[in-house]
C-alpha positions in Angstrom: -52.6 232.2 27.0 -55.1 230.1 25.7 -53.1 229.3 22.6 -54.4 232.0 20.5 -52.3 234.8 20.7 -48.4 235.9 21.5 -47.8 237.9 24.3 -44.9 238.7 26.5 -46.3 237.7 29.6 -43.1 238.7 31.6 -42.6 242.4 30.0 -46.9 242.9 31.0 -45.6 242.0 34.4 -43.0 243.8 34.9 -44.8 246.8 33.8 -47.7 246.0 36.2 -44.7 246.4 38.6 -43.4 249.5 37.7 -46.7 251.6 36.1 -48.5 254.2 38.0 -51.8 254.4 35.5 -52.5 251.4 33.2 -55.4 249.7 31.3 -56.1 246.5 30.8 -57.9 246.7 27.3 -60.4 243.4 26.5 -61.9 244.0 23.8 -63.6 240.9 23.0 -66.1 242.2 26.1 -65.6 246.3 25.5 -64.4 246.9 28.6 -61.3 248.0 30.2 -59.3 247.1 33.5 -58.0 251.0 34.7 -55.9 250.9 37.4 -54.3 254.1 39.0 -51.8 253.9 41.5 -51.2 257.7 42.5 -52.5 258.3 46.2 -52.8 261.7 47.4 -54.2 262.3 51.2 -58.1 260.4 51.1 -57.4 259.5 47.9 -56.2 256.1 47.6 -55.7 253.8 44.2 -58.6 253.6 42.0 -59.4 250.4 40.2 -62.8 250.2 38.4 -63.9 248.4 34.8 -64.7 251.5 32.6 -65.7 251.1 28.8 -63.2 250.6 26.0 -61.3 254.9 25.2 -60.4 254.9 21.6 -57.3 256.2 22.4 -54.5 255.9 25.4 -55.0 260.5 25.5 -58.6 259.7 25.6 -58.8 257.2 28.9 -56.0 259.6 30.5 -58.7 262.9 29.9 -61.5 260.4 31.8 -58.7 259.5 34.6 -58.2 263.9 35.3 -62.1 263.6 35.1 -62.7 261.2 37.6 -59.9 262.4 39.9 -59.3 266.1 39.7 -57.1 266.4 42.9 -54.6 264.7 41.7 -52.1 265.9 39.3 -52.6 265.0 35.5 -51.1 261.4 34.6 -48.1 261.5 32.7 -48.4 258.3 31.1 -50.5 254.9 31.0 -49.7 251.7 29.9 -52.6 250.2 27.6 -52.2 246.0 27.6 -54.8 244.9 25.1 -55.9 241.3 26.2 -57.2 240.0 23.0 -58.5 237.0 25.3 -61.2 235.6 27.6 -61.1 236.9 30.6 -60.0 234.0 32.9 -56.8 234.1 30.6 -55.9 237.2 32.9 -55.9 234.5 35.6 -54.3 231.2 33.8 -51.4 233.6 33.2 -50.8 235.2 36.6 -51.6 238.7 35.8 -54.4 239.0 37.8 -52.6 237.7 40.6 -49.5 240.1 39.7 -52.5 243.1 40.1 -53.9 242.1 43.3 -50.0 241.9 45.1 -49.9 245.7 43.2 -52.9 246.5 44.3 -52.8 244.9 48.0 -49.1 246.7 48.4 -50.7 249.7 48.7 -52.7 249.0 51.7 -55.3 249.4 50.7 -58.9 247.8 51.3 -61.2 249.0 49.3 -58.8 249.6 46.5 -58.6 245.8 46.8 -61.8 244.9 46.9 -62.6 247.0 43.7 -60.4 244.6 41.9 -62.1 241.2 42.9 -65.4 243.1 42.2 -63.8 244.4 38.7 -63.0 240.6 38.4 -66.2 238.9 39.1 -68.2 242.3 36.8 -65.7 241.6 33.7 -66.6 237.6 33.5 -70.6 238.9 33.6 -69.7 241.0 30.7 -67.8 238.3 28.4 -70.5 235.6 29.9 -73.6 238.4 28.3 -71.6 239.5 25.4 -71.1 235.5 24.5 -74.9 234.6 25.3 -75.2 237.8 22.8 -72.8 236.5 20.1 -75.1 232.6 20.5 -78.3 234.6 20.1 -77.3 236.8 17.1 -78.0 240.0 19.2 -75.7 242.8 18.2 -73.8 240.3 15.6 -74.5 240.3 12.1 -73.6 237.2 9.6 -71.0 238.4 7.2 -71.1 235.4 4.9 -73.9 233.3 4.9 -74.2 229.5 3.9 -75.6 228.8 0.5 -79.2 227.0 0.1 
């Protein structure tokens, strides 16, 4: 995973296979990929990039508001991803997400997942640009003159 952080990738991949609701939190871009595989009638899987939630309970409440026709989700798997967006691709996580979403048979959800990768890449590019320009960031210590 970009050589900086230790994450049990096999555990993450296994959880993606089983969890009904899950979120990959990307603090470097202040966003989270939220996936809810539950379905009911015309409501297919939900895939969306959202602002980061402070807690898993907050994320569950947001899902409840966004998907009121579904029963309340009992739990959500939250995977913190403290690295680059493309690290998800290199680690095989994105491919596993694609397989899981595709297995639902929902073309709309598969398209939303593809769009989410583009959205996350754009957000990362903007965030890195802001960092380089010194926007929204403060210097903690400066070089002595």
